[in-house]
Biotite code that builds the C-alpha atoms (Angstrom):
import biotite.structure as struc

atoms = struc.array([
    struc.Atom([-15.932, 27.006, -57.264], chain_id="A", res_id=1, res_name="MET", atom_name="CA", element="C"),
    struc.Atom([-14.046, 24.089, -56.427], chain_id="A", res_id=2, res_name="SER", atom_name="CA", element="C"),
    struc.Atom([-15.323, 20.339, -56.878], chain_id="A", res_id=3, res_name="CYS", atom_name="CA", element="C"),
    struc.Atom([-14.635, 17.632, -54.474], chain_id="A", res_id=4, res_name="LYS", atom_name="CA", element="C"),
    struc.Atom([-15.607, 13.789, -55.331], chain_id="A", res_id=5, res_name="PHE", atom_name="CA", element="C"),
    struc.Atom([-14.396, 10.097, -54.416], chain_id="A", res_id=6, res_name="LYS", atom_name="CA", element="C"),
    struc.Atom([-13.358, 7.833, -56.940], chain_id="A", res_id=7, res_name="ILE", atom_name="CA", element="C"),
    struc.Atom([-13.359, 4.142, -55.314], chain_id="A", res_id=8, res_name="PRO", atom_name="CA", element="C"),
    struc.Atom([-10.959, 2.113, -57.156], chain_id="A", res_id=9, res_name="PHE", atom_name="CA", element="C"),
    struc.Atom([-10.572, -1.893, -56.727], chain_id="A", res_id=10, res_name="THR", atom_name="CA", element="C"),
    struc.Atom([-6.890, -3.637, -57.805], chain_id="A", res_id=11, res_name="GLY", atom_name="CA", element="C"),
    struc.Atom([-3.680, -1.821, -56.734], chain_id="A", res_id=12, res_name="SER", atom_name="CA", element="C"),
    struc.Atom([-3.303, 1.628, -56.060], chain_id="A", res_id=13, res_name="LEU", atom_name="CA", element="C"),
    struc.Atom([-0.235, 1.745, -58.385], chain_id="A", res_id=14, res_name="GLU", atom_name="CA", element="C"),
    struc.Atom([-2.651, 0.626, -61.301], chain_id="A", res_id=15, res_name="GLN", atom_name="CA", element="C"),
    struc.Atom([-5.412, 2.794, -60.395], chain_id="A", res_id=16, res_name="SER", atom_name="CA", element="C"),
    struc.Atom([-2.550, 6.280, -60.324], chain_id="A", res_id=17, res_name="LEU", atom_name="CA", element="C"),
    struc.Atom([-1.345, 4.702, -63.465], chain_id="A", res_id=18, res_name="ASN", atom_name="CA", element="C"),
    struc.Atom([-4.538, 5.024, -65.182], chain_id="A", res_id=19, res_name="LYS", atom_name="CA", element="C"),
    struc.Atom([-4.954, 8.420, -63.720], chain_id="A", res_id=20, res_name="ALA", atom_name="CA", element="C"),
    struc.Atom([-1.516, 9.390, -64.909], chain_id="A", res_id=21, res_name="ARG", atom_name="CA", element="C"),
    struc.Atom([-2.395, 8.048, -68.543], chain_id="A", res_id=22, res_name="THR", atom_name="CA", element="C"),
    struc.Atom([-5.923, 9.779, -68.804], chain_id="A", res_id=23, res_name="ALA", atom_name="CA", element="C"),
    struc.Atom([-4.247, 12.870, -67.631], chain_id="A", res_id=24, res_name="VAL", atom_name="CA", element="C"),
    struc.Atom([-0.988, 12.969, -69.969], chain_id="A", res_id=25, res_name="GLU", atom_name="CA", element="C"),
    struc.Atom([-3.084, 11.413, -72.872], chain_id="A", res_id=26, res_name="GLY", atom_name="CA", element="C"),
    struc.Atom([-4.821, 14.877, -73.102], chain_id="A", res_id=27, res_name="GLN", atom_name="CA", element="C"),
    struc.Atom([-1.533, 16.691, -72.939], chain_id="A", res_id=28, res_name="GLY", atom_name="CA", element="C"),
    struc.Atom([-1.790, 17.436, -69.072], chain_id="A", res_id=29, res_name="GLY", atom_name="CA", element="C"),
    struc.Atom([0.866, 16.704, -65.965], chain_id="A", res_id=30, res_name="THR", atom_name="CA", element="C"),
    struc.Atom([0.320, 14.450, -63.306], chain_id="A", res_id=31, res_name="PHE", atom_name="CA", element="C"),
    struc.Atom([2.730, 14.374, -60.470], chain_id="A", res_id=32, res_name="SER", atom_name="CA", element="C"),
    struc.Atom([2.470, 12.758, -56.833], chain_id="A", res_id=33, res_name="GLY", atom_name="CA", element="C"),
    struc.Atom([2.968, 9.408, -55.028], chain_id="A", res_id=34, res_name="ASP", atom_name="CA", element="C"),
    struc.Atom([1.076, 6.633, -53.270], chain_id="A", res_id=35, res_name="GLU", atom_name="CA", element="C"),
    struc.Atom([-0.337, 9.056, -50.897], chain_id="A", res_id=36, res_name="SER", atom_name="CA", element="C"),
    struc.Atom([-1.255, 12.165, -52.624], chain_id="A", res_id=37, res_name="SER", atom_name="CA", element="C"),
    struc.Atom([-0.331, 14.903, -55.722], chain_id="A", res_id=38, res_name="GLY", atom_name="CA", element="C"),
    struc.Atom([-1.346, 17.302, -58.616], chain_id="A", res_id=39, res_name="ASN", atom_name="CA", element="C"),
    struc.Atom([-2.377, 17.384, -61.865], chain_id="A", res_id=40, res_name="PHE", atom_name="CA", element="C"),
    struc.Atom([-3.097, 19.777, -64.573], chain_id="A", res_id=41, res_name="GLU", atom_name="CA", element="C"),
    struc.Atom([-4.617, 19.471, -68.018], chain_id="A", res_id=42, res_name="VAL", atom_name="CA", element="C"),
    struc.Atom([-6.276, 21.744, -70.683], chain_id="A", res_id=43, res_name="SER", atom_name="CA", element="C"),
    struc.Atom([-9.565, 20.331, -71.879], chain_id="A", res_id=44, res_name="VAL", atom_name="CA", element="C"),
    struc.Atom([-11.528, 23.492, -73.222], chain_id="A", res_id=45, res_name="MET", atom_name="CA", element="C"),
    struc.Atom([-9.414, 25.267, -70.538], chain_id="A", res_id=46, res_name="GLY", atom_name="CA", element="C"),
    struc.Atom([-6.851, 24.281, -67.811], chain_id="A", res_id=47, res_name="THR", atom_name="CA", element="C"),
    struc.Atom([-8.298, 22.114, -65.212], chain_id="A", res_id=48, res_name="ILE", atom_name="CA", element="C"),
    struc.Atom([-6.147, 21.975, -62.238], chain_id="A", res_id=49, res_name="LYS", atom_name="CA", element="C"),
    struc.Atom([-6.665, 19.471, -59.237], chain_id="A", res_id=50, res_name="GLY", atom_name="CA", element="C"),
    struc.Atom([-5.021, 17.295, -56.595], chain_id="A", res_id=51, res_name="SER", atom_name="CA", element="C"),
    struc.Atom([-5.663, 13.801, -54.953], chain_id="A", res_id=52, res_name="TYR", atom_name="CA", element="C"),
    struc.Atom([-5.324, 12.244, -51.645], chain_id="A", res_id=53, res_name="THR", atom_name="CA", element="C"),
    struc.Atom([-5.109, 8.444, -50.883], chain_id="A", res_id=54, res_name="VAL", atom_name="CA", element="C"),
    struc.Atom([-8.081, 7.365, -48.547], chain_id="A", res_id=55, res_name="LEU", atom_name="CA", element="C"),
    struc.Atom([-7.970, 3.461, -47.926], chain_id="A", res_id=56, res_name="GLY", atom_name="CA", element="C"),
    struc.Atom([-9.325, 2.272, -51.467], chain_id="A", res_id=57, res_name="ASN", atom_name="CA", element="C"),
    struc.Atom([-10.536, 5.807, -52.608], chain_id="A", res_id=58, res_name="GLU", atom_name="CA", element="C"),
    struc.Atom([-8.815, 8.586, -54.195], chain_id="A", res_id=59, res_name="LEU", atom_name="CA", element="C"),
    struc.Atom([-10.011, 11.860, -52.744], chain_id="A", res_id=60, res_name="ASP", atom_name="CA", element="C"),
    struc.Atom([-10.226, 14.567, -55.806], chain_id="A", res_id=61, res_name="ILE", atom_name="CA", element="C"),
    struc.Atom([-10.367, 18.216, -55.148], chain_id="A", res_id=62, res_name="VAL", atom_name="CA", element="C"),
    struc.Atom([-10.640, 20.435, -58.668], chain_id="A", res_id=63, res_name="ILE", atom_name="CA", element="C"),
    struc.Atom([-9.254, 23.903, -57.645], chain_id="A", res_id=64, res_name="ASP", atom_name="CA", element="C"),
    struc.Atom([-9.956, 25.592, -60.951], chain_id="A", res_id=65, res_name="SER", atom_name="CA", element="C"),
    struc.Atom([-12.113, 24.698, -63.872], chain_id="A", res_id=66, res_name="LYS", atom_name="CA", element="C"),
    struc.Atom([-13.577, 26.440, -67.200], chain_id="A", res_id=67, res_name="PRO", atom_name="CA", element="C"),
    struc.Atom([-16.994, 27.713, -65.879], chain_id="A", res_id=68, res_name="LEU", atom_name="CA", element="C"),
    struc.Atom([-18.502, 25.533, -68.895], chain_id="A", res_id=69, res_name="PHE", atom_name="CA", element="C"),
    struc.Atom([-17.221, 22.362, -67.394], chain_id="A", res_id=70, res_name="VAL", atom_name="CA", element="C"),
    struc.Atom([-19.262, 20.758, -64.804], chain_id="A", res_id=71, res_name="SER", atom_name="CA", element="C"),
    struc.Atom([-17.939, 19.293, -61.826], chain_id="A", res_id=72, res_name="CYS", atom_name="CA", element="C"),
    struc.Atom([-20.491, 16.140, -62.728], chain_id="A", res_id=73, res_name="GLY", atom_name="CA", element="C"),
    struc.Atom([-18.375, 16.009, -66.282], chain_id="A", res_id=74, res_name="MET", atom_name="CA", element="C"),
    struc.Atom([-15.026, 16.066, -64.524], chain_id="A", res_id=75, res_name="ILE", atom_name="CA", element="C"),
    struc.Atom([-16.172, 13.127, -61.879], chain_id="A", res_id=76, res_name="GLU", atom_name="CA", element="C"),
    struc.Atom([-17.665, 10.740, -64.880], chain_id="A", res_id=77, res_name="GLY", atom_name="CA", element="C"),
    struc.Atom([-14.420, 11.215, -67.202], chain_id="A", res_id=78, res_name="PHE", atom_name="CA", element="C"),
    struc.Atom([-12.131, 10.469, -64.068], chain_id="A", res_id=79, res_name="LEU", atom_name="CA", element="C"),
    struc.Atom([-14.272, 7.727, -62.833], chain_id="A", res_id=80, res_name="LYS", atom_name="CA", element="C"),
    struc.Atom([-14.575, 6.129, -66.518], chain_id="A", res_id=81, res_name="SER", atom_name="CA", element="C"),
    struc.Atom([-10.848, 6.082, -66.627], chain_id="A", res_id=82, res_name="LYS", atom_name="CA", element="C"),
    struc.Atom([-9.563, 4.989, -62.973], chain_id="A", res_id=83, res_name="ILE", atom_name="CA", element="C"),
    struc.Atom([-12.813, 3.465, -61.172], chain_id="A", res_id=84, res_name="GLY", atom_name="CA", element="C"),
    struc.Atom([-14.086, 0.490, -60.570], chain_id="A", res_id=85, res_name="SER", atom_name="CA", element="C"),
])
């Protein structure tokens, strides 16, 4: 089951992507991409794989794979706390 959500951001896109990179790599994951789209993978109670697309002042996030016991809401809440405005 995939998860889809949007994370609005204020400030520069570069800053927001750096926050995302730091959050993912801080958990031992990988983050690749640019100012239009990219991918990430991190192991937190299992592997979480996803991608992002930049749409205006929002990151459009799609989680392609996650552990069963990690909810979409948990992932969204974590990312919003690290990246969001």
